[in-house]
C-alpha positions in Angstrom: -0.2 0.0 -0.3 3.3 2.7 0.8 4.8 1.9 -2.4 2.0 2.0 -4.6 0.3 -0.5 -6.6 2.9 -0.2 -9.3 5.3 -0.3 -6.8 6.7 3.0 -7.7 6.8 4.9 -4.6 4.4 7.4 -2.7 5.2 10.2 -0.3 7.8 9.3 1.3 7.9 5.3 0.4 11.0 4.7 -2.2 10.4 2.6 -5.2 10.6 -0.6 -5.1 10.9 -1.3 -8.5 13.3 0.2 -11.6 16.2 2.6 -11.8 15.9 4.0 -8.5 15.1 0.5 -6.6 18.3 -0.8 -8.0 20.8 1.9 -7.3 19.6 1.7 -4.0 19.6 -2.9 -3.9 22.1 -3.8 -7.2 24.9 -6.0 -6.0 23.5 -6.6 -2.8 22.6 -9.9 -1.2 18.8 -10.4 -0.5 19.7 -11.1 3.0 19.9 -7.1 3.0 16.6 -6.4 2.0 15.1 -9.0 3.5 16.6 -7.7 6.7 15.5 -4.0 6.2 11.5 -5.2 5.6 11.7 -7.1 8.8 13.4 -4.3 10.7 11.2 -1.6 9.4 7.6 -3.1 7.8 5.0 -2.3 7.7 5.9 1.3 8.7 3.0 1.5 11.8 4.4 -1.8 13.2 7.7 -2.6 12.5 9.0 -5.9 13.0 5.4 -7.9 13.5 5.9 -9.8 10.4 7.3 -13.0 10.6 9.9 -14.6 8.7 8.1 -16.3 5.9 6.1 -13.2 5.1 9.0 -10.6 5.0 10.5 -13.5 2.8 7.6 -13.4 0.7 7.1 -9.7 -0.1 11.1 -9.9 -0.7 9.9 -12.5 -3.6 6.8 -10.2 -4.8 9.5 -7.1 -5.3 12.2 -9.5 -7.2 9.4 -10.9 -9.5 7.9 -7.8 -10.2 10.9 -6.6 -11.2 11.3 -9.9 -13.2 14.3 -11.4 -11.4 14.7 -15.0 -12.0 12.7 -17.6 -9.9 14.4 -20.2 -8.2 13.7 -24.0 -8.2 12.7 -23.7 -4.7 10.5 -21.1 -2.5 12.7 -18.3 -1.4 14.2 -19.5 1.5 14.1 -17.4 5.2 17.6 -18.5 6.2 20.1 -15.5 6.4 23.2 -17.3 5.2 21.1 -18.9 2.2 19.6 -15.5 1.2 23.8 -14.0 1.8 24.2 -16.0 -1.4 21.5 -14.3 -4.0 22.6 -11.2 -5.3 20.2 -8.1 -6.5 20.8 -7.5 -10.2 19.4 -5.6 -12.7 17.5 -7.2 -15.3 17.4 -4.7 -17.7 
């Protein structure tokens, strides 16, 4: 809701797609994005989502940005997520 229906950002919520998203997250581990979501989202109740919910949100963001899908559900384990990098698809 805060980032808009097309994840383009709304008011204080930054875009989670396109050049601005990649300028902030490119070449970082997926674990870093999951950790940011875990600690700061949702804005009204930071940290209230489960690790699975955080991973599902990350998977949605990556899918929306046309990242290639894996063979399995995105893991919640930080060590496993450290091996996956965010790379621009365009």
